[in-house]
N, C-alpha and C positions, 0 to 999 in steps of 0.2 A: 653447889651439892649436886650431883647429878641425879636426875629426875626420875629414876627407876622406881621399881615396885617392893623394894624392900625395906627403904624406908617411907613412912607415909606422912602426906600433909594434911594439917589438921583443917575440918572444915570451915571452921570460922575465918581461917586464912585462903580459903577458897583455891589452896596450893595444894601443895599434894595429896542347839537344836537337838535334836534326839536323838539321831544314828550318829552313828560312826561315819568320819570323813574319809576313808582309804580310798586309796587306786584313782582312777579317772576314768571315763570312758572313750568311745571315739571321736566324741564332738570335740572332748578336751585335746586329744591328741591332734585332730586337724586346727582348733585354733593356735597350738603351739606351732605348726607349720607358717602360718600368716603373722608372725610377731617377728621383729626384729630384734637383735640380742639383746640390745637396751631396754626392749619392751620387755622380754622375758626374764630378766636380771630384775628390773622393776618391779614382777611380781613378788618379791621375795622380801620388799622393805618396806617398812612403816616408818611414815615420816613425821615428825613432829615439828612445831613452830612455837616462837615466844609471842607473848601477848594475845591481844584479843582479835586482832585481824591477820587472816590468812596472807602469808606474802605472795604478790604474784606468780614469782616462781616457783611453787608449790602447784599452783592453780595450773599452769605452764608442764608440769610435771605431771599431774592427772592428764592434761586433755592429750598430750603424747602417749598416753599407757604405759608411764613406767613409774606407777606408783601402787604398793596393794594396797595401800589404807592411810591412816592418820589417827595416833594416837592423843587424845586430849588432857591437858592439865588444870589443876586451878587456874593457874593465870593466863587462860584461853576463856574463862567461863566468867560472865559476870551476872550473867540471870538466864534461866531457861530458853525465855525468847531470843536472846542475843546469840548462844551456841546454835540454836535451832536455825537463824538467820545464816549464820557460818557455814552449817551444815547443808544446808539448800545452797551455799554455793559450791561448795564442794562436788555437790550431787550434780548439778548443772555441767560443771567442768568434766566430771565422770561420763556425762552422755555425750561428749564431743570425742570421748576417746575412743581408738580402735578394740579398745578391751571392754567386754559387754557384761561382765561380773560385777556387780556390785563391791565397791569402797569396804574394806573393812574398817569401821568407823568406830573407836573403842576408848575405853577409859577403866578407873579404877573404881568403881562403886563399892565395895566391899561390908561397908557398914559401921556404925559407930563413929570413930576418930577418922576413917578412912574412906571417906567422900568426895567424889568431885563435884557433884551434883548436889544442891541443897535438897532434902527428904529421904524418901526411903532407900536403902534401909537406913533405920537411926538404928539401932542395936548392934552391938558390936559382935564379934563370932564369941568372943568369952562370956557376954551377957547370954546369948542364946544358950551356950553349952550349959551353963550355969543355974539355969530354969527348970523349973518343972513339968513345963510341955515345952521342951526343947525342940521336938521334931516338928511340933504344927508351927513354930517361930522360924525356924530356917526355911521352911517350905514357904513362909509368908513373907520372910528375908529375900528369896530368889525371886518370886512374885513381883513384890516391891522393886527390886533393882530392874528386873525385866521391863516393868510397866514405865520406870523414870526414864532408861534409856530410850524406849521406843518415844516416849515422849518428845523427845527432843531430834531424833532420826538415828540415832546410835544404835548398831548392832551388835557388837562384842563387849561383854565383861569381862577385864582381867581379875576376875574373882570366882569363886571361893578359894582363899588361903587353905590348905590342908596339912599344913604343919601341926606335929604334935609336940606342944612347948611341954618343957621339963620343969622350970620351977617359976614362981612367982616375980615377974619384975625381968625376966629373959628377954633376949630380942624380941621374940613373937610377943609374948604376956606384957611388956613393957605398954602396949599400944593397942592390948586385948584384940590381936590377930587371930588369935587360936582356938579352937572351941574346946580343948580339952588338951590334959595329960594323956587321956583314955585314948588310943587308936581307934578303938571300936566307935567311940562316941564320934569323935574326927568323921570316920567314915559314914555314918548313920548320917548326920547333920549335913555334911558336904555333899552326899548322895540326892538329900531331900532338897538343898538349894538348888542344884544341879537341875534337877527333873523339873522344879518348878518354873525356875527362869527360862530354861530351854522350852519349854511348854510353848513360851510366849513367843518362840523366836529368835530370839538375842541368846547366842553362843555365849556359853561360859567358859571359864580357864582354871584349870587345877593348879597352882602352884605352891611350893614353887621344889619342884621336883630333883631330887630325891626326900627332900626336906631339909628345912633351915631351923626345926624345934629345938634341936639341941645347942643351938649357938647361942651363947651368953649375952649379954646386955651389949658388950662393946663389939663383938662380932658383926659385922657390919661390911657387907660384899661392897656394898654403895662407895665405901673409903676405904678399904683396904683389901688384902688377900686374906682370904678366912677358910680356914682346914678345921674338918669336923671329924675328930679321930673316934668313928663308931664303927664296930665289929661289922661283918658283913651280916649276922646276923640279927643284931637290934637294927639297922638299915631296913632289912626286910621285914622283921616282925612289928617294928613298931612306926618308922618313917614312911616307908612306903606302903604301910598296911591300908591308908584309906586310898590308894589309886586303885585298886580293885572294883571298889563299889563306884566310884564314878565314871571308870571306863565302862563298867555295866550300864551305868545310867546315861551312856553316849555321850560323854563330856567332850568339848567340838576341839577344845587345844588344852595341850599341856606348856606351861612356862616351866624351864630348868632356871636352879639356881645357878649362882658364879662359886659356891664353895668347892673346896676339893675334898671329896672323899675316898681317903687313901685305901681303904678295903675294897673298892670297887677300881678305882683308877687313881694312883700315886702320881702320877703326873698331869692331870687336865682337870680344871673345873668342869662340874659337869654339863654345862651349856658348850664345851667345847669336845667332850667327850664320847667317841663314838661305843666306847663300852656301855657308857650310862645312857645315852639316848637310841643306840641302835640295839644293844644287847640284854639291857635292863629294862627299858621302857616300852620297847617293840616288842623285842623276844621273850622274855620272862612275863611280864605284863601282859601284850598282847596290844597296844595301843596302836591304831590304824589313824588318828586324825592328825592334824597339824600341832608341830611344835613349834614355839616360839620363845625365843631369846627373851633374856630379863637385857635393861638397859646395856646397849655396848660402850659407853662410855664408863662404867660402873668402875671405881678405883682399886678393884678384884682384879682386873686385867691387865694393869700395870706393866707387866710382864711381857704382854703379848700385841705389843706392839700400837700402830692405828686402828682408828676406827675398821679402816677397809681391811686392813691384815687380819683384826679381830673377827671381822665377818666372814671372812673367806673360812678362817679356822673353824666357825663354829656350822657352815654351809658344808663343810668335808665332812665333821662329827655327824653331822644329820638333822641339822636343825634347818627347819623349812623357813619361817618368818625371823628377819631381824629388825629388833625395835631400835630403830634411832631415835631416841630420844633426848639428845642434846637441844640446845636453845639455837640452833641454827639450821635449817634444810641443809647446809654442805653437808653436814653428819651422813646423810643419807645420800646423798650424793658420791662424800668417799667409798663408801661401802658399796654402792651400785657399780661404782667406775672399778673399784678392784675386782668384784666378782665376774665382770665382763673380760676383764684381762684373765684370771683366773679360770674363765670358762674357755675362752679362746686359745690358752695354751694347754690346757688339758690338766691345770692343777685339781679342776672339778670335773667330776666325772659328767657327763651331759646326760648319760640316761637316768642316773640319779637325779641331777637337777630336776630332770622333765619331771620325774616321777613327785618331786616336790611340789612344783609347779600343779599338778593336776592335782595333788591333797590338797591345794589350797584354793583351786577354783573350785572344784565342789563344794567347801565351807561356803565361798563366797557366794554360788548359784544357789547353796541351799537357804540363803536370808535372804 
């Protein structure tokens, strides 16, 4: 099963910053000039690995300056001390790299059933949303998540989920991953979580733009293509409604979904759509931070070729970071190779590529 964020892994099995980060400065432009194409491309790739021990090849990519970061899943974690030791290895490898910006070290620590680390936040989003002191609990969850990640050396949380669920037991609600059916409640609580966590220096990720709240229990983008036939009015007034509050709170990253939204773009999933990423998220809503894909190996992308081909399409659409969360680092290598070729032959615009690099570097340096 793909290890993306749409379908959680329960904790028992241990498997499944404050301002915006737009643009770049002169020092980041100077860094670009010192990097090889392989190194420049590597700053777009988030790697993963199987088991408890990072393979030598991953450490080699990091030392060579060819990786932006690493995502950790339950299978990578046996205890806080164990994953802390792994992270120390990765950081030591990064210190040998020509790229000085810190690695992005991330996981899904949403709360409730979706936690890769034991401990906070123990309440699910639904439990928080249903409580009488929801705002306080959402803030406490953000603080708990931030402190938990900081304790082992991570600096990015792929949370909170800002989906507005529709019916009991639907895709988000079956794992209690949505605060509410009321978009204003989701807005308030998501903003509280983001602000509290990012005040500790751990970046938050709002997901899954423009929203998976209308997906039924069987509509899982991990497994198959999903189309959500919602009007543009519903998408903007309900599903996208929590994002302005998140952006106002300075959310560092936004993850796009792999569902298709015909009222916005009938041809491409959100994460491959320049209409949704550039016009809707950046243009209409004004997001200037870092965009990150959901898992490139997701079943929803079966029609879009290899991981490399998918990565090129995502980058062309305006995706900054590519999440290579398969069970072998070759997936990240394939994406990097395809991006290198696309950059060299003009499939990818070099100016846009450098702008994405600058956004990512600004985020990393802020951590």
